[in-house]
FISE-853105 format. One record per residue (C-alpha): y, z, x. Coordinates in Angstrom, 3 decimals, m for minus. Layout:
<atoms>
{atom {Y,Z,X}}
...
</atoms>
This chain:
<atoms>
{atom {15.861,m17.468,m19.296}}
{atom {14.673,m20.590,m17.501}}
{atom {16.571,m23.875,m17.779}}
{atom {17.313,m26.352,m15.038}}
{atom {20.291,m27.582,m17.082}}
{atom {22.031,m24.208,m17.360}}
{atom {25.376,m24.260,m15.508}}
{atom {27.816,m21.539,m14.505}}
{atom {30.167,m22.528,m17.327}}
{atom {27.302,m22.398,m19.804}}
{atom {26.263,m18.991,m18.520}}
{atom {29.828,m17.724,m18.978}}
{atom {29.765,m18.871,m22.592}}
{atom {26.399,m17.219,m23.196}}
{atom {27.585,m13.950,m21.672}}
{atom {30.658,m14.093,m23.900}}
{atom {28.335,m14.022,m26.908}}
{atom {26.462,m10.969,m25.632}}
{atom {29.066,m8.316,m24.793}}
{atom {26.482,m5.501,m24.873}}
{atom {23.824,m7.156,m22.727}}
{atom {21.875,m4.722,m20.515}}
{atom {19.142,m6.924,m19.046}}
{atom {19.413,m10.477,m17.688}}
{atom {16.736,m12.668,m16.140}}
{atom {17.659,m16.093,m14.760}}
{atom {15.008,m18.357,m13.283}}
{atom {15.080,m21.915,m11.968}}
{atom {18.594,m22.624,m13.232}}
{atom {21.584,m24.300,m11.560}}
{atom {23.828,m21.250,m11.533}}
{atom {25.647,m20.208,m8.359}}
{atom {27.162,m17.041,m9.827}}
{atom {30.560,m18.503,m10.688}}
{atom {29.760,m17.917,m14.355}}
{atom {30.431,m14.225,m13.903}}
{atom {33.875,m14.948,m12.421}}
{atom {34.758,m17.278,m15.299}}
{atom {34.717,m14.386,m17.768}}
{atom {38.163,m13.327,m16.609}}
{atom {39.605,m10.729,m14.285}}
{atom {39.425,m7.700,m16.592}}
{atom {36.095,m8.312,m18.343}}
{atom {33.104,m6.204,m17.359}}
{atom {29.475,m6.540,m18.402}}
{atom {27.315,m3.472,m19.189}}
{atom {24.340,m5.001,m17.334}}
{atom {22.005,m2.445,m15.764}}
{atom {19.293,m4.873,m14.539}}
{atom {19.528,m8.453,m13.299}}
{atom {16.768,m10.686,m11.960}}
{atom {17.617,m14.062,m10.414}}
{atom {14.965,m16.308,m8.921}}
{atom {14.919,m19.848,m7.573}}
{atom {18.601,m20.410,m8.295}}
{atom {21.346,m21.667,m5.910}}
{atom {23.070,m18.292,m6.171}}
{atom {25.269,m17.886,m3.080}}
{atom {27.114,m15.005,m1.457}}
{atom {30.233,m15.495,m3.553}}
{atom {28.173,m15.550,m6.729}}
{atom {26.372,m12.373,m5.707}}
{atom {29.727,m10.708,m5.070}}
{atom {30.929,m11.799,m8.534}}
{atom {27.881,m10.143,m10.107}}
{atom {28.573,m6.879,m8.289}}
{atom {32.262,m6.908,m9.282}}
{atom {31.654,m7.748,m12.944}}
{atom {28.716,m5.408,m13.512}}
{atom {29.691,m1.899,m12.327}}
{atom {26.760,m0.281,m14.191}}
{atom {24.072,m2.253,m12.357}}
{atom {21.086,m0.192,m11.254}}
{atom {18.466,m2.848,m10.414}}
{atom {19.221,m6.141,m8.642}}
{atom {16.384,m8.525,m7.784}}
{atom {17.114,m11.850,m6.066}}
{atom {14.257,m14.184,m5.142}}
{atom {14.633,m17.505,m3.323}}
{atom {18.430,m17.628,m3.531}}
{atom {21.115,m18.760,m1.076}}
{atom {22.891,m15.452,m0.630}}
{atom {24.278,m14.602,2.802}}
{atom {26.568,m11.609,2.340}}
{atom {29.367,m13.125,4.438}}
{atom {31.885,m12.721,1.627}}
{atom {31.053,m9.037,1.063}}
{atom {33.353,m7.790,3.828}}
{atom {36.408,m8.087,1.541}}
{atom {34.660,m6.788,m1.599}}
{atom {36.808,m4.149,m3.314}}
{atom {35.221,m1.944,m5.973}}
{atom {36.946,0.556,m8.255}}
{atom {33.977,2.929,m8.185}}
{atom {30.870,3.574,m6.114}}
{atom {28.012,1.176,m7.038}}
{atom {25.142,2.733,m8.986}}
{atom {22.489,0.299,m7.689}}
{atom {19.319,2.195,m6.762}}
{atom {16.958,m0.803,m6.319}}
{atom {17.824,m3.957,m4.394}}
{atom {15.275,m6.745,m3.889}}
{atom {16.218,m9.608,m1.545}}
{atom {13.026,m11.618,m1.440}}
{atom {12.668,m14.893,0.420}}
{atom {16.396,m15.426,0.893}}
{atom {16.312,m17.855,3.861}}
{atom {20.042,m17.649,4.673}}
{atom {20.162,m13.871,4.925}}
{atom {21.039,m12.668,8.437}}
{atom {21.106,m9.281,10.160}}
{atom {24.881,m9.042,10.019}}
{atom {24.976,m10.076,6.364}}
{atom {22.395,m7.460,5.409}}
{atom {24.435,m4.768,7.147}}
{atom {27.579,m5.917,5.322}}
{atom {25.869,m5.889,1.916}}
{atom {24.398,m2.418,2.434}}
{atom {27.712,m1.002,3.608}}
{atom {29.276,m2.101,0.330}}
{atom {26.581,m1.247,m2.217}}
{atom {24.155,1.113,m0.459}}
{atom {25.637,4.482,m1.374}}
{atom {23.070,5.231,m4.107}}
{atom {20.309,2.862,m3.032}}
{atom {16.810,4.377,m3.135}}
{atom {14.600,1.273,m2.860}}
{atom {15.316,m1.688,m0.580}}
{atom {12.995,m4.682,m0.469}}
{atom {13.807,m7.395,2.087}}
{atom {10.722,m9.597,2.233}}
{atom {9.981,m12.782,4.146}}
{atom {13.485,m12.889,5.608}}
{atom {14.489,m14.238,9.021}}
{atom {15.853,m10.937,10.255}}
{atom {15.095,m8.721,13.267}}
{atom {17.065,m5.626,12.082}}
{atom {18.072,m4.985,15.705}}
{atom {21.775,m4.615,14.872}}
{atom {21.486,m1.463,12.790}}
{atom {21.461,1.121,15.598}}
{atom {24.948,m0.033,16.608}}
{atom {26.353,1.102,13.258}}
{atom {28.326,4.332,13.441}}
{atom {26.966,6.003,10.271}}
{atom {24.207,5.940,7.678}}
{atom {25.540,3.866,4.788}}
{atom {22.334,4.163,2.733}}
{atom {21.934,7.961,2.728}}
{atom {19.502,8.180,m0.226}}
{atom {16.999,5.483,0.752}}
{atom {13.460,6.471,m0.260}}
{atom {11.520,3.184,0.099}}
{atom {11.996,0.391,2.639}}
{atom {9.893,m2.756,2.239}}
{atom {10.087,m5.361,5.044}}
{atom {6.968,m7.275,4.052}}
{atom {6.495,m10.584,5.839}}
{atom {9.599,m10.436,8.033}}
{atom {7.986,m12.391,10.869}}
{atom {10.928,m11.968,13.264}}
{atom {10.963,m8.186,12.896}}
{atom {10.247,m6.396,16.174}}
{atom {9.366,m2.814,16.974}}
{atom {12.884,m2.558,18.367}}
{atom {14.179,m3.697,14.982}}
{atom {12.054,m1.177,13.102}}
{atom {13.429,1.683,15.168}}
{atom {16.937,0.287,14.825}}
{atom {16.949,0.214,11.027}}
{atom {15.090,3.458,10.386}}
{atom {17.227,5.349,12.912}}
{atom {20.189,4.685,10.617}}
{atom {18.599,4.519,7.180}}
{atom {15.567,6.797,7.518}}
{atom {16.873,10.320,6.914}}
{atom {15.330,10.457,3.408}}
{atom {12.777,7.674,3.873}}
{atom {9.406,8.405,2.252}}
{atom {7.761,4.938,2.112}}
{atom {7.836,2.275,4.854}}
{atom {6.129,m1.092,4.351}}
{atom {5.727,m3.354,7.397}}
{atom {2.937,m5.650,6.116}}
{atom {2.602,m8.934,8.019}}
{atom {5.321,m8.180,10.520}}
{atom {4.951,m8.976,14.214}}
{atom {5.668,m5.582,15.749}}
{atom {4.361,m5.404,19.311}}
{atom {4.053,m3.020,22.233}}
{atom {7.664,m3.401,23.345}}
{atom {9.094,0.091,22.907}}
{atom {12.915,0.189,23.040}}
{atom {14.359,1.976,26.061}}
{atom {17.341,3.321,24.137}}
{atom {15.205,5.026,21.542}}
{atom {14.535,8.756,21.601}}
{atom {13.659,9.908,18.075}}
{atom {12.864,8.259,14.768}}
{atom {13.852,11.261,12.697}}
{atom {11.483,10.264,9.874}}
{atom {10.718,13.829,8.912}}
{atom {9.964,12.949,5.275}}
{atom {7.879,9.783,5.688}}
{atom {4.690,9.985,3.596}}
{atom {3.479,6.367,3.332}}
{atom {3.201,3.801,6.121}}
{atom {1.718,0.361,5.540}}
{atom {0.941,m1.693,8.654}}
{atom {m1.541,m4.092,7.064}}
{atom {m1.949,m7.481,8.741}}
{atom {0.302,m6.581,11.666}}
{atom {m1.742,m8.869,13.902}}
{atom {m0.175,m7.703,17.182}}
{atom {m0.545,m3.998,16.491}}
{atom {m2.745,m2.128,18.982}}
{atom {m3.777,1.468,19.616}}
{atom {m1.019,2.173,22.137}}
{atom {1.801,1.151,19.801}}
{atom {0.215,2.897,16.830}}
{atom {m0.304,6.186,18.697}}
{atom {3.267,6.121,19.978}}
{atom {4.575,5.336,16.506}}
{atom {2.548,8.097,14.839}}
{atom {3.722,10.611,17.429}}
{atom {7.295,10.018,16.211}}
{atom {6.740,10.356,12.485}}
{atom {6.969,14.107,12.095}}
{atom {3.384,14.671,10.953}}
{atom {4.123,14.287,7.214}}
{atom {2.190,11.071,6.580}}
{atom {m0.140,11.179,3.573}}
{atom {m1.007,7.478,3.324}}
{atom {m1.751,5.148,6.253}}
{atom {m2.860,1.550,5.738}}
{atom {m4.085,m0.389,8.775}}
{atom {m6.250,m3.135,7.234}}
{atom {m6.536,m6.434,9.101}}
{atom {m5.189,m4.973,12.350}}
{atom {m6.703,m4.940,15.830}}
{atom {m6.954,m1.193,16.313}}
{atom {m10.125,0.198,17.872}}
{atom {m9.333,3.914,18.047}}
{atom {m10.420,4.044,21.701}}
{atom {m6.903,4.815,22.939}}
{atom {m6.227,7.613,20.490}}
{atom {m5.801,10.984,22.206}}
{atom {m8.249,13.771,21.510}}
{atom {m6.370,16.652,19.879}}
{atom {m6.341,19.916,21.791}}
{atom {m4.523,23.225,21.533}}
{atom {m1.649,21.692,23.505}}
{atom {m1.897,18.196,21.949}}
{atom {m1.392,18.521,18.177}}
{atom {m3.048,16.223,15.666}}
{atom {m1.160,13.035,14.924}}
{atom {m1.956,13.025,11.184}}
{atom {m2.309,16.635,10.014}}
{atom {m1.262,15.888,6.395}}
{atom {m3.064,12.563,5.903}}
{atom {m4.826,12.062,2.544}}
{atom {m5.650,8.323,2.577}}
{atom {m6.779,6.184,5.522}}
{atom {m7.478,2.484,4.998}}
{atom {m8.948,0.532,7.939}}
{atom {m10.491,m2.238,5.843}}
{atom {m11.334,m5.342,7.925}}
{atom {m10.467,m3.685,11.255}}
{atom {m13.146,m5.574,13.153}}
{atom {m12.277,m4.006,16.523}}
{atom {m12.818,m0.456,15.249}}
{atom {m15.633,1.346,17.101}}
{atom {m17.460,4.519,16.155}}
{atom {m16.185,6.781,18.923}}
{atom {m12.682,5.498,18.172}}
{atom {m13.144,6.315,14.485}}
{atom {m14.253,9.827,15.422}}
{atom {m11.075,10.355,17.440}}
{atom {m8.884,9.001,14.643}}
{atom {m10.538,11.291,12.095}}
{atom {m10.252,14.255,14.454}}
{atom {m6.504,13.559,14.548}}
{atom {m6.394,14.043,10.791}}
{atom {m6.134,17.484,9.292}}
{atom {m8.492,18.797,6.626}}
{atom {m6.679,17.099,3.724}}
{atom {m8.216,13.613,3.918}}
{atom {m9.320,12.556,0.422}}
{atom {m9.863,8.792,0.693}}
{atom {m11.450,6.851,3.558}}
{atom {m11.814,3.059,3.323}}
{atom {m13.939,1.426,6.025}}
{atom {m14.873,m1.802,4.232}}
{atom {m15.868,m4.800,6.360}}
{atom {m15.762,m2.905,9.655}}
{atom {m18.495,m3.131,12.281}}
{atom {m19.135,0.574,12.712}}
{atom {m22.627,2.027,12.375}}
{atom {m21.353,5.226,10.755}}
{atom {m22.071,7.604,13.611}}
{atom {m18.326,7.979,14.057}}
{atom {m18.208,9.826,10.746}}
{atom {m21.187,12.041,11.538}}
{atom {m19.626,13.090,14.858}}
{atom {m16.358,14.333,13.365}}
{atom {m15.399,17.953,13.778}}
{atom {m17.004,20.302,11.218}}
{atom {m14.871,20.601,8.108}}
{atom {m12.624,17.651,8.895}}
{atom {m13.909,15.757,5.817}}
{atom {m14.346,18.793,3.616}}
{atom {m11.826,17.501,1.039}}
{atom {m12.979,13.866,1.040}}
{atom {m13.333,12.511,m2.504}}
{atom {m13.805,8.784,m1.895}}
{atom {m15.806,7.070,0.855}}
{atom {m15.968,3.281,0.966}}
{atom {m18.518,1.744,3.343}}
{atom {m18.771,m1.524,1.442}}
{atom {m20.089,m4.488,3.459}}
{atom {m20.486,m2.405,6.620}}
{atom {m23.542,m4.335,7.765}}
{atom {m24.328,m2.081,10.712}}
{atom {m24.331,1.213,8.819}}
{atom {m27.914,2.440,8.536}}
{atom {m29.438,4.312,5.651}}
{atom {m30.314,7.238,7.924}}
{atom {m26.677,7.613,8.939}}
{atom {m25.530,7.476,5.315}}
{atom {m27.905,10.348,4.538}}
{atom {m26.551,12.302,7.535}}
{atom {m22.993,11.768,6.276}}
{atom {m23.894,13.015,2.801}}
{atom {m25.767,16.036,4.189}}
{atom {m23.116,17.082,6.658}}
{atom {m19.634,15.870,5.883}}
{atom {m18.625,15.314,2.268}}
{atom {m19.337,18.238,m0.098}}
{atom {m16.605,17.219,m2.583}}
{atom {m17.309,13.484,m2.708}}
{atom {m16.589,11.863,m6.079}}
{atom {m16.803,8.142,m5.280}}
{atom {m19.333,6.522,m2.935}}
{atom {m19.115,2.750,m2.415}}
{atom {m22.055,1.250,m0.512}}
{atom {m21.840,m2.305,m1.822}}
{atom {m23.330,m5.023,0.340}}
{atom {m25.063,m2.661,2.776}}
{atom {m28.684,m2.864,3.925}}
{atom {m29.924,0.304,2.234}}
{atom {m33.257,0.481,0.438}}
{atom {m32.577,3.885,m1.126}}
{atom {m35.903,5.347,0.042}}
{atom {m34.394,7.661,2.679}}
{atom {m32.131,9.294,0.120}}
{atom {m35.095,11.584,m0.534}}
{atom {m33.944,13.356,2.655}}
{atom {m30.656,14.480,1.157}}
{atom {m30.713,18.264,1.431}}
{atom {m27.422,19.203,m0.261}}
{atom {m26.303,19.107,m3.879}}
{atom {m23.519,16.586,m4.365}}
{atom {m22.544,17.817,m7.802}}
{atom {m19.067,16.272,m7.608}}
{atom {m20.297,12.678,m7.287}}
{atom {m19.212,10.670,m10.337}}
{atom {m19.222,7.037,m9.149}}
{atom {m21.949,5.258,m7.178}}
{atom {m21.575,1.586,m6.248}}
{atom {m24.600,m0.188,m4.757}}
{atom {m23.870,m3.685,m6.026}}
{atom {m25.095,m6.566,m3.855}}
{atom {m27.456,m4.258,m1.959}}
{atom {m30.199,m6.886,m1.693}}
{atom {m32.701,m4.525,m0.044}}
{atom {m32.449,m1.810,m2.696}}
{atom {m35.870,m1.190,m4.258}}
{atom {m36.854,0.350,m7.568}}
{atom {m38.423,3.280,m5.726}}
{atom {m35.303,3.599,m3.612}}
{atom {m33.003,3.660,m6.643}}
{atom {m35.142,6.395,m8.155}}
{atom {m34.827,8.435,m4.937}}
{atom {m31.041,7.948,m5.035}}
{atom {m30.635,8.900,m8.676}}
{atom {m32.916,11.936,m8.378}}
{atom {m30.559,13.241,m5.721}}
{atom {m27.228,11.885,m6.961}}
{atom {m27.586,11.037,m10.647}}
{atom {m27.107,14.368,m12.391}}
{atom {m23.330,14.050,m12.805}}
{atom {m22.870,10.302,m12.377}}
{atom {m20.435,8.768,m14.856}}
{atom {m20.333,5.285,m13.362}}
{atom {m23.114,3.265,m11.730}}
{atom {m22.853,m0.289,m10.420}}
{atom {m26.149,m2.054,m9.633}}
{atom {m24.872,m5.597,m10.098}}
{atom {m26.801,m8.190,m8.076}}
{atom {m29.642,m5.876,m7.114}}
{atom {m33.344,m6.151,m7.953}}
{atom {m32.968,m3.754,m10.892}}
{atom {m32.382,m5.371,m14.264}}
{atom {m30.760,m3.780,m17.293}}
{atom {m34.106,m3.634,m19.063}}
{atom {m35.693,m1.958,m16.045}}
{atom {m32.882,0.576,m15.857}}
{atom {m33.190,1.322,m19.564}}
{atom {m36.927,1.885,m19.404}}
{atom {m37.217,3.742,m16.110}}
{atom {m33.928,5.180,m14.845}}
{atom {m31.522,6.007,m17.697}}
{atom {m32.950,9.513,m18.046}}
{atom {m31.915,10.335,m14.464}}
{atom {m28.236,9.901,m15.366}}
{atom {m27.673,12.232,m18.341}}
{atom {m23.862,11.896,m18.448}}
{atom {m23.526,8.234,m17.430}}
{atom {m20.649,6.483,m19.189}}
{atom {m20.395,3.099,m17.455}}
{atom {m23.152,0.828,m16.205}}
{atom {m22.737,m2.544,m14.520}}
{atom {m25.848,m4.709,m14.120}}
{atom {m26.727,m8.329,m13.371}}
{atom {m26.879,m9.117,m17.085}}
{atom {m23.629,m7.399,m17.946}}
{atom {m20.848,m7.878,m15.440}}
{atom {m18.549,m5.886,m17.676}}
{atom {m19.106,m2.163,m17.865}}
{atom {m21.134,m0.805,m20.727}}
{atom {m19.412,1.788,m22.873}}
{atom {m20.470,5.405,m23.103}}
{atom {m22.059,4.821,m26.535}}
{atom {m24.101,1.870,m25.272}}
{atom {m25.450,3.849,m22.324}}
{atom {m26.220,6.784,m24.624}}
{atom {m28.231,4.494,m26.902}}
{atom {m30.231,3.324,m23.870}}
{atom {m31.115,6.945,m23.047}}
{atom {m31.916,7.839,m26.651}}
{atom {m34.269,4.895,m27.031}}
{atom {m36.525,6.131,m24.183}}
</atoms>
């Protein structure tokens, strides 16, 4: 409910009329949390989920919620005044069942307060989201035990004061079961803590470092060397990595990312081709998705990878890579990606003519995106579809020189199983039946 006139006393009255309430959402009200205390000492609410946003909820009010709602599983607080200072004397009759705690944009939250809150309610916590908070997390390594033993996902998005020291501090205590770590828009730098010896993140599968503007190759390599080699998803978009300082794997130097399945380096403007080669050589043979959108590579870095390293690749995105040449794209398709299902070449300079030189059968390819390829010719599209069209289910030629009418009259027969078509005239995809009618009318 949203009401800027709702008070704590009014909330208490409302809750008294809903003894079996399970879900409560409070937005832009005047409540501080005292309404939960006003219900009386012995009353408990069967709430399992509570969402509070843009309310003057304070630490005492938050504590009242925890005390009065022992069955809570999901707690989400956005833009509140909680601090956690009053949690040190919180006494609970049973272990909290909360498995998801969101503390988003809580400007008064401090490091010490976060530690206090987690000590009291973290026993069964699996997902912790602390976003855009003024915390460094550097106090966690001083704690004597792991008070969040089941934590699976840690989201520290937008914590501008977070340091690399802080990252190591919090995950060294909370990371035993950690599978997902989100550090988007944090300011982690090259300062590696002297006290640190091991991260112990043996189960980490997803790491998101997007928009970490101070991240460089040295920090990233050091960080990846400590992650136990279980990463499946790595997101590095909008970072300054080049790949030049990545080590070349040898028999004595193991690969940094042997289990990686998805690599996203979208908008990494400093990335160079020989650096990309080294990064890909540090991956195992399980890579399925590679996103290189808006980078300044020419594509040779993919061609030069070790044989078989991209044998499982299913999606390749080279969208808006202005320096990638058509000849290199053909080399990539001939050499590297036998199981490719999705090929995104939007906004590149290809004409399509050189696709006649493709010498392998890419029978797995189902989606081809060449939208905004201004140089694509009718002859070039025919060359592409003769080589790639047999099993295509989706084709995007939006903002190219080929119209829907032209496609219907001259190209539809090259795509016998096409289900979705996007053209200049129809921004929305055509259905399977519509495309079939286009073929049948030839």
